[in-house]
TORDO-159067 format. One record per residue (C-alpha): residue number from 1; residue in one letter; x, z, y. Coordinates in nm, 2 decimals, m for minus. Layout:
N
PT|NUM|A|X|Z|Y
...
# end
This chain:
427
PT|1|M|0.00|0.00|0.00
PT|2|R|0.29|0.09|0.23
PT|3|E|0.46|m0.24|0.16
PT|4|R|0.14|m0.44|0.23
PT|5|Q|0.10|m0.25|0.56
PT|6|F|0.46|m0.34|0.65
PT|7|V|0.39|m0.71|0.60
PT|8|A|0.08|m0.69|0.80
PT|9|D|0.27|m0.52|1.08
PT|10|M|0.52|m0.80|1.08
PT|11|V|0.27|m1.06|1.18
PT|12|K|0.00|m0.85|1.38
PT|13|D|0.13|m0.95|1.72
PT|14|T|0.15|m1.33|1.64
PT|15|Y|m0.07|m1.52|1.88
PT|16|V|m0.36|m1.71|1.72
PT|17|P|m0.46|m1.97|1.99
PT|18|K|m0.80|m2.06|2.12
PT|19|M|m0.97|m2.35|1.93
PT|20|F|m1.22|m2.60|2.03
PT|21|R|m1.45|m2.82|1.82
PT|22|V|m1.43|m3.20|1.81
PT|23|K|m1.63|m3.46|1.63
PT|24|Q|m1.44|m3.73|1.46
PT|25|V|m1.61|m4.07|1.47
PT|26|F|m1.55|m4.32|1.18
PT|27|P|m1.72|m4.64|1.07
PT|28|R|m2.02|m4.55|0.87
PT|29|P|m2.18|m4.81|0.65
PT|30|K|m2.41|m4.61|0.42
PT|31|I|m2.66|m4.65|0.13
PT|32|D|m2.95|m4.41|0.16
PT|33|P|m3.01|m4.22|m0.16
PT|34|E|m3.36|m4.34|m0.19
PT|35|D|m3.23|m4.69|m0.20
PT|36|I|m2.98|m4.64|m0.49
PT|37|P|m3.21|m4.68|m0.78
PT|38|G|m3.34|m5.01|m0.65
PT|39|I|m2.99|m5.13|m0.58
PT|40|I|m2.87|m5.04|m0.93
PT|41|R|m3.17|m5.19|m1.09
PT|42|D|m3.10|m5.52|m0.91
PT|43|L|m2.74|m5.52|m1.00
PT|44|L|m2.81|m5.47|m1.37
PT|45|S|m3.10|m5.69|m1.39
PT|46|D|m2.84|m5.98|m1.39
PT|47|E|m2.82|m6.13|m1.74
PT|48|K|m2.45|m6.06|m1.73
PT|49|F|m2.53|m5.69|m1.75
PT|50|S|m2.89|m5.67|m1.90
PT|51|S|m2.80|m5.87|m2.20
PT|52|R|m2.53|m5.62|m2.31
PT|53|V|m2.77|m5.34|m2.40
PT|54|K|m2.99|m5.43|m2.69
PT|55|P|m3.27|m5.22|m2.85
PT|56|G|m3.14|m4.93|m3.06
PT|57|M|m2.79|m4.93|m2.92
PT|58|R|m2.64|m4.59|m2.86
PT|59|V|m2.47|m4.60|m2.52
PT|60|A|m2.22|m4.36|m2.37
PT|61|I|m2.22|m4.31|m2.00
PT|62|T|m1.92|m4.15|m1.84
PT|63|A|m1.93|m3.88|m1.58
PT|64|G|m1.61|m3.73|m1.43
PT|65|S|m1.50|m3.41|m1.27
PT|66|R|m1.49|m3.53|m0.90
PT|67|G|m1.76|m3.44|m0.65
PT|68|I|m1.89|m3.79|m0.61
PT|69|A|m2.17|m3.85|m0.36
PT|70|N|m2.50|m3.90|m0.55
PT|71|V|m2.33|m3.89|m0.89
PT|72|A|m2.62|m3.71|m1.07
PT|73|L|m2.85|m3.99|m0.94
PT|74|T|m2.63|m4.29|m1.03
PT|75|T|m2.58|m4.13|m1.38
PT|76|K|m2.96|m4.09|m1.42
PT|77|C|m3.01|m4.46|m1.30
PT|78|L|m2.76|m4.57|m1.57
PT|79|A|m2.94|m4.37|m1.83
PT|80|D|m3.28|m4.52|m1.71
PT|81|F|m3.14|m4.86|m1.74
PT|82|V|m3.02|m4.82|m2.10
PT|83|K|m3.37|m4.68|m2.19
PT|84|S|m3.54|m4.97|m2.02
PT|85|R|m3.35|m5.20|m2.25
PT|86|G|m3.45|m5.01|m2.56
PT|87|G|m3.11|m4.83|m2.59
PT|88|Q|m3.03|m4.46|m2.65
PT|89|P|m2.81|m4.33|m2.37
PT|90|F|m2.60|m4.01|m2.37
PT|91|V|m2.35|m3.88|m2.11
PT|92|V|m1.99|m3.79|m2.21
PT|93|P|m1.77|m3.60|m1.97
PT|94|A|m1.47|m3.82|m1.89
PT|95|M|m1.24|m3.59|m1.71
PT|96|G|m0.91|m3.56|m1.91
PT|97|S|m0.81|m3.20|m1.93
PT|98|H|m1.03|m3.06|m1.64
PT|99|G|m1.27|m2.78|m1.71
PT|100|G|m1.00|m2.58|m1.88
PT|101|A|m0.97|m2.86|m2.14
PT|102|T|m1.28|m2.72|m2.33
PT|103|A|m1.60|m2.89|m2.41
PT|104|E|m1.80|m2.60|m2.25
PT|105|G|m1.60|m2.61|m1.94
PT|106|Q|m1.64|m2.98|m1.90
PT|107|K|m2.02|m2.97|m1.95
PT|108|A|m2.03|m2.68|m1.70
PT|109|I|m1.86|m2.90|m1.44
PT|110|L|m2.13|m3.17|m1.49
PT|111|T|m2.40|m2.91|m1.45
PT|112|G|m2.25|m2.80|m1.12
PT|113|Y|m2.29|m3.16|m1.00
PT|114|G|m2.66|m3.17|m1.11
PT|115|I|m2.59|m3.37|m1.42
PT|116|T|m2.81|m3.19|m1.68
PT|117|E|m3.00|m3.32|m1.96
PT|118|E|m3.32|m3.24|m1.80
PT|119|Y|m3.24|m3.44|m1.48
PT|120|V|m3.07|m3.74|m1.64
PT|121|G|m3.32|m3.76|m1.93
PT|122|C|m3.07|m3.80|m2.21
PT|123|P|m2.83|m3.58|m2.41
PT|124|I|m2.49|m3.47|m2.27
PT|125|I|m2.24|m3.47|m2.57
PT|126|S|m1.93|m3.28|m2.46
PT|127|S|m1.63|m3.27|m2.70
PT|128|M|m1.26|m3.27|m2.68
PT|129|E|m1.23|m3.46|m3.01
PT|130|V|m1.06|m3.80|m2.97
PT|131|K|m1.03|m4.11|m3.19
PT|132|K|m0.75|m4.37|m3.20
PT|133|I|m0.89|m4.70|m3.10
PT|134|G|m0.58|m4.92|m3.08
PT|135|V|m0.23|m4.96|m2.96
PT|136|N|m0.13|m5.06|m2.62
PT|137|D|0.11|m5.35|m2.53
PT|138|E|0.42|m5.12|m2.56
PT|139|G|0.32|m5.00|m2.90
PT|140|G|0.17|m4.66|m2.79
PT|141|D|m0.13|m4.52|m2.97
PT|142|V|m0.44|m4.51|m2.75
PT|143|Y|m0.71|m4.24|m2.80
PT|144|I|m1.05|m4.19|m2.64
PT|145|D|m1.35|m3.95|m2.67
PT|146|R|m1.47|m3.97|m3.03
PT|147|N|m1.83|m3.98|m2.94
PT|148|A|m1.78|m4.27|m2.69
PT|149|A|m1.55|m4.46|m2.94
PT|150|E|m1.82|m4.44|m3.21
PT|151|A|m2.10|m4.54|m2.97
PT|152|D|m2.24|m4.90|m2.96
PT|153|G|m2.15|m4.93|m2.60
PT|154|I|m1.97|m4.75|m2.31
PT|155|I|m2.08|m4.77|m1.94
PT|156|L|m1.82|m4.64|m1.68
PT|157|G|m1.98|m4.45|m1.41
PT|158|C|m1.71|m4.36|m1.16
PT|159|R|m1.59|m4.39|m0.80
PT|160|V|m1.30|m4.60|m0.67
PT|161|K|m1.06|m4.44|m0.41
PT|162|P|m0.70|m4.39|m0.34
PT|163|H|m0.52|m4.15|m0.58
PT|164|T|m0.35|m3.84|m0.46
PT|165|A|m0.02|m3.88|m0.64
PT|166|F|0.08|m4.24|m0.68
PT|167|R|0.01|m4.59|m0.54
PT|168|G|m0.07|m4.91|m0.74
PT|169|P|m0.33|m5.17|m0.78
PT|170|Y|m0.54|m4.93|m1.00
PT|171|E|m0.56|m4.57|m0.87
PT|172|S|m0.87|m4.36|m0.91
PT|173|G|m1.14|m4.58|m1.05
PT|174|M|m1.24|m4.76|m1.38
PT|175|M|m0.90|m4.81|m1.53
PT|176|K|m0.82|m4.44|m1.48
PT|177|M|m1.16|m4.33|m1.60
PT|178|M|m1.08|m4.51|m1.93
PT|179|A|m0.71|m4.42|m1.96
PT|180|I|m0.73|m4.05|m1.85
PT|181|G|m1.09|m3.95|m1.82
PT|182|L|m1.21|m4.09|m2.16
PT|183|G|m0.87|m3.99|m2.32
PT|184|K|m0.97|m3.63|m2.27
PT|185|Q|m0.68|m3.38|m2.28
PT|186|Y|m0.49|m3.56|m2.55
PT|187|G|m0.52|m3.90|m2.38
PT|188|A|m0.44|m3.76|m2.04
PT|189|E|m0.13|m3.58|m2.17
PT|190|V|0.00|m3.91|m2.33
PT|191|C|m0.06|m4.11|m2.01
PT|192|H|0.10|m3.84|m1.79
PT|193|E|0.40|m3.79|m2.02
PT|194|A|0.62|m4.04|m1.84
PT|195|G|0.52|m3.88|m1.50
PT|196|F|0.36|m4.01|m1.19
PT|197|K|0.65|m4.24|m1.13
PT|198|N|0.51|m4.46|m1.41
PT|199|M|0.14|m4.40|m1.36
PT|200|A|0.09|m4.73|m1.18
PT|201|K|0.21|m4.90|m1.49
PT|202|N|0.05|m4.66|m1.75
PT|203|V|m0.31|m4.66|m1.61
PT|204|P|m0.37|m5.03|m1.66
PT|205|L|m0.15|m5.03|m1.97
PT|206|F|m0.39|m4.79|m2.15
PT|207|G|m0.71|m4.92|m1.97
PT|208|R|m0.65|m5.28|m2.10
PT|209|C|m0.61|m5.16|m2.45
PT|210|I|m0.94|m4.96|m2.42
PT|211|I|m1.12|m5.27|m2.28
PT|212|K|m0.99|m5.47|m2.58
PT|213|N|m1.06|m5.21|m2.85
PT|214|A|m1.35|m5.00|m2.74
PT|215|P|m1.71|m5.10|m2.67
PT|216|I|m1.68|m5.10|m2.29
PT|217|L|m1.99|m5.29|m2.16
PT|218|F|m1.93|m5.27|m1.78
PT|219|G|m1.85|m5.03|m1.50
PT|220|L|m2.07|m4.91|m1.21
PT|221|P|m1.82|m4.79|m0.96
PT|222|T|m1.91|m4.65|m0.62
PT|223|I|m1.72|m4.64|m0.29
PT|224|E|m1.77|m4.37|m0.02
PT|225|N|m1.74|m4.39|0.35
PT|226|A|m1.55|m4.14|0.56
PT|227|Y|m1.85|m3.90|0.55
PT|228|D|m1.86|m3.86|0.17
PT|229|E|m2.16|m4.09|0.16
PT|230|T|m2.21|m4.38|m0.08
PT|231|C|m2.16|m4.70|0.10
PT|232|R|m2.10|m4.96|m0.19
PT|233|I|m2.22|m4.99|m0.55
PT|234|A|m2.07|m5.26|m0.77
PT|235|A|m2.13|m5.37|m1.12
PT|236|V|m1.82|m5.50|m1.30
PT|237|A|m1.83|m5.65|m1.65
PT|238|A|m1.57|m5.52|m1.89
PT|239|E|m1.36|m5.84|m1.89
PT|240|D|m1.37|m5.85|m1.51
PT|241|I|m1.24|m5.49|m1.44
PT|242|E|m0.87|m5.59|m1.44
PT|243|K|m0.93|m5.86|m1.18
PT|244|E|m1.20|m5.70|m0.96
PT|245|E|m1.09|m5.33|m0.93
PT|246|P|m0.78|m5.39|m0.71
PT|247|E|m1.01|m5.55|m0.44
PT|248|L|m1.25|m5.25|m0.46
PT|249|L|m0.96|m5.02|m0.41
PT|250|K|m0.84|m5.21|m0.10
PT|251|E|m1.20|m5.18|0.03
PT|252|A|m1.20|m4.80|m0.04
PT|253|F|m0.88|m4.76|0.15
PT|254|T|m1.05|m4.89|0.46
PT|255|Y|m1.31|m4.62|0.46
PT|256|M|m1.08|m4.32|0.41
PT|257|P|m1.12|m4.06|0.67
PT|258|R|m0.83|m3.89|0.83
PT|259|I|m0.74|m3.63|1.08
PT|260|L|m0.71|m3.82|1.41
PT|261|V|m0.41|m3.62|1.54
PT|262|D|m0.09|m3.72|1.36
PT|263|S|0.08|m3.38|1.34
PT|264|C|0.04|m3.00|1.38
PT|265|D|0.24|m2.68|1.34
PT|266|V|m0.02|m2.53|1.11
PT|267|L|m0.31|m2.69|0.92
PT|268|V|m0.58|m2.44|0.83
PT|269|V|m0.81|m2.54|0.53
PT|270|D|m1.12|m2.33|0.50
PT|271|Q|m1.18|m2.42|0.14
PT|272|I|m1.01|m2.62|m0.14
PT|273|G|m1.16|m2.71|m0.48
PT|274|K|m1.19|m2.97|m0.74
PT|275|N|m1.52|m3.09|m0.59
PT|276|F|m1.32|m3.20|m0.29
PT|277|S|m1.02|m3.35|m0.46
PT|278|G|m0.85|m3.35|m0.80
PT|279|D|m0.57|m3.18|m0.61
PT|280|G|m0.79|m2.92|m0.45
PT|281|M|m0.72|m3.06|m0.10
PT|282|D|m0.68|m3.44|m0.09
PT|283|P|m0.31|m3.51|0.02
PT|284|N|m0.41|m3.83|0.17
PT|285|I|m0.57|m3.61|0.43
PT|286|T|m0.36|m3.30|0.43
PT|287|G|m0.02|m3.45|0.36
PT|288|T|0.03|m3.21|0.08
PT|289|F|0.15|m3.46|m0.18
PT|290|C|0.26|m3.33|m0.52
PT|291|T|0.49|m3.63|m0.59
PT|292|P|0.71|m3.86|m0.38
PT|293|Y|0.52|m4.16|m0.50
PT|294|A|0.24|m4.14|m0.24
PT|295|T|0.25|m4.07|0.13
PT|296|G|0.01|m4.02|0.42
PT|297|G|m0.20|m3.76|0.59
PT|298|I|m0.12|m3.52|0.87
PT|299|E|0.23|m3.39|0.92
PT|300|S|0.24|m3.01|0.93
PT|301|Q|0.51|m2.73|0.90
PT|302|R|0.26|m2.49|0.73
PT|303|V|m0.07|m2.51|0.55
PT|304|A|m0.31|m2.20|0.54
PT|305|V|m0.58|m2.19|0.26
PT|306|L|m0.86|m1.95|0.33
PT|307|D|m1.10|m1.98|0.03
PT|308|L|m1.20|m2.16|m0.28
PT|309|S|m1.53|m2.36|m0.31
PT|310|P|m1.79|m2.21|m0.55
PT|311|E|m1.80|m2.54|m0.73
PT|312|T|m1.44|m2.51|m0.83
PT|313|H|m1.51|m2.21|m1.06
PT|314|G|m1.18|m2.05|m0.97
PT|315|N|m0.97|m2.35|m1.04
PT|316|G|m0.73|m2.33|m0.74
PT|317|I|m0.50|m2.62|m0.83
PT|318|G|m0.35|m2.75|m0.52
PT|319|L|m0.30|m2.39|m0.38
PT|320|G|0.07|m2.42|m0.46
PT|321|Y|0.11|m2.68|m0.18
PT|322|S|m0.01|m2.43|0.09
PT|323|S|0.22|m2.19|0.26
PT|324|A|m0.01|m1.89|0.25
PT|325|T|m0.35|m1.79|0.14
PT|326|T|m0.59|m1.49|0.14
PT|327|K|m0.64|m1.21|m0.11
PT|328|R|m0.99|m1.34|m0.15
PT|329|V|m0.85|m1.67|m0.29
PT|330|F|m0.61|m1.48|m0.52
PT|331|D|m0.88|m1.26|m0.66
PT|332|Q|m1.10|m1.57|m0.75
PT|333|L|m0.82|m1.77|m0.93
PT|334|D|m0.90|m1.86|m1.29
PT|335|L|m0.56|m1.94|m1.43
PT|336|A|m0.70|m2.04|m1.78
PT|337|S|m0.89|m2.33|m1.58
PT|338|M|m0.58|m2.41|m1.36
PT|339|Y|m0.30|m2.42|m1.61
PT|340|P|m0.42|m2.68|m1.86
PT|341|N|m0.47|m2.94|m1.59
PT|342|A|m0.13|m2.87|m1.44
PT|343|I|0.06|m2.87|m1.78
PT|344|T|m0.12|m3.19|m1.89
PT|345|C|m0.03|m3.39|m1.58
PT|346|T|0.32|m3.25|m1.59
PT|347|V|0.31|m3.14|m1.23
PT|348|L|0.33|m2.77|m1.19
PT|349|G|0.37|m2.72|m0.82
PT|350|G|0.00|m2.71|m0.75
PT|351|V|m0.07|m2.40|m0.95
PT|352|R|0.21|m2.19|m0.79
PT|353|I|0.09|m1.89|m0.58
PT|354|P|0.20|m1.90|m0.21
PT|355|I|0.22|m1.59|0.01
PT|356|V|m0.09|m1.38|m0.03
PT|357|M|m0.22|m1.20|0.29
PT|358|E|m0.50|m0.97|0.32
PT|359|S|m0.72|m1.16|0.57
PT|360|D|m0.79|m1.50|0.72
PT|361|K|m0.63|m1.38|1.04
PT|362|E|m0.31|m1.26|0.87
PT|363|T|m0.29|m1.58|0.67
PT|364|I|m0.30|m1.79|0.98
PT|365|Q|m0.06|m1.56|1.16
PT|366|V|0.20|m1.57|0.89
PT|367|C|0.20|m1.96|0.90
PT|368|I|0.24|m1.96|1.28
PT|369|K|0.51|m1.69|1.28
PT|370|S|0.72|m1.87|1.01
PT|371|C|0.71|m2.21|1.19
PT|372|N|1.04|m2.33|1.34
PT|373|E|1.11|m2.48|1.68
PT|374|I|0.75|m2.45|1.81
PT|375|D|0.58|m2.30|2.11
PT|376|K|0.45|m1.96|1.96
PT|377|K|0.26|m1.90|2.27
PT|378|N|0.08|m2.23|2.25
PT|379|P|0.10|m2.35|1.88
PT|380|R|m0.06|m2.67|1.76
PT|381|V|m0.32|m2.57|1.50
PT|382|V|m0.57|m2.79|1.32
PT|383|R|m0.86|m2.63|1.12
PT|384|I|m1.07|m2.83|0.88
PT|385|P|m1.36|m2.71|0.65
PT|386|N|m1.21|m2.90|0.35
PT|387|S|m1.03|m3.23|0.29
PT|388|L|m1.36|m3.42|0.23
PT|389|H|m1.58|m3.34|0.52
PT|390|L|m1.38|m3.43|0.84
PT|391|E|m1.65|m3.51|1.09
PT|392|H|m1.64|m3.18|1.25
PT|393|I|m1.30|m3.01|1.29
PT|394|M|m1.12|m2.77|1.53
PT|395|L|m0.81|m2.82|1.74
PT|396|S|m0.61|m2.55|1.93
PT|397|E|m0.61|m2.57|2.30
PT|398|S|m0.27|m2.73|2.32
PT|399|Y|m0.45|m3.05|2.20
PT|400|L|m0.71|m3.04|2.48
PT|401|E|m0.57|m3.31|2.71
PT|402|E|m0.44|m3.52|2.42
PT|403|A|m0.78|m3.52|2.25
PT|404|K|m0.95|m3.67|2.56
PT|405|T|m0.74|m3.98|2.51
PT|406|I|m0.77|m4.04|2.14
PT|407|P|m1.03|m4.30|2.02
PT|408|G|m1.28|m4.15|1.78
PT|409|I|m1.26|m3.80|1.90
PT|410|E|m1.55|m3.64|2.09
PT|411|I|m1.49|m3.30|2.23
PT|412|E|m1.79|m3.06|2.14
PT|413|S|m1.68|m2.72|2.28
PT|414|E|m1.46|m2.53|2.51
PT|415|P|m1.16|m2.35|2.37
PT|416|E|m1.25|m2.01|2.23
PT|417|Y|m1.07|m1.75|2.02
PT|418|L|m1.17|m1.76|1.65
PT|419|P|m1.44|m1.51|1.56
PT|420|F|m1.26|m1.26|1.34
PT|421|D|m1.46|m0.95|1.21
PT|422|K|m1.31|m0.60|1.20
PT|423|D|m1.13|m0.69|0.87
PT|424|G|m0.97|m1.01|1.01
PT|425|N|m1.19|m1.25|0.83
PT|426|L|m1.38|m1.54|1.00
PT|427|W|m1.75|m1.53|1.01
# end
């Protein structure tokens, strides 16, 4: 207790600047949720897709671990389509080692996104069992979810977006959903074994083998705008995935949000979680990359993480790329959920524990105090709610004049001190 008080005393006089709210404005093409069922029906009514599902076929529909906009609805639409063609749909979690690498944990993640048997109208079959379906072009064995492998068809429900740890023509999308998602813990481990340096090669290497040897029918990828809203839905036949996915990825890059100031001394992230990014906080936004094979995001000296999202169920992966966090975060950590993901992907930095401070205020203060060569009386601090929702953020008063000149930023308030309660936590 005495030691903790000594640490608190070291930072108690560190100045936390006034902050003001800004609105960040990005292009906003959008599909309203009520229009999604009709769009999917129209896409899949094309003979190219409708003819692939025949009466009596058992069809697996993939659902991943990301917090994708309208994911429960798009999954239900796919199940409805299969049933309309006389098929028997079922959902399989396709999320590699996520959910603690257990069948129960993966099903729980889907439940958290509203993907339940009652809502989607079909069974959810969660298992970590895999089956070898072929050998890739380099002679490596390729495994996928046994239930999907033994189905009559597989439909890939997923999102296309930039990856958080590597760059290539296939990042997060259909190829990765097959290679790593459907591969479960075993397949994900095999694909990650060569490290992220080789991921741009391995994702299509495994994906091509799955297209060739598994009953992939087609993919239904979505793209989101900067506001975490569905803005594009595509239908891609299995044989066209290799050709069409790179163009969808290029489009997804154009919609990525960002923090419209380029650098700061301290970045404060209110919440991290798997529902925001596979890395807890998307390094494409926060600059907290776990590998040297991708770059981008804001440049900062220190990152403070204040809380975990309820949806992440204690999985604090990504916390290791922060500089300091709160005791509240530390107490929520479920190491059994975090470690399998890190071990499988062979990148351990994200599950390290940073400095742990008692309160939000102390966490921010220790980050400011430990910065080098900054104006401690007027530090440059950026605060975001999470790495996914960036329309409304906060900037410290040192940005006030600069913010008036930045296209896309609208100032919404005057600078004010952050509202800490008696325990030093924000409310």
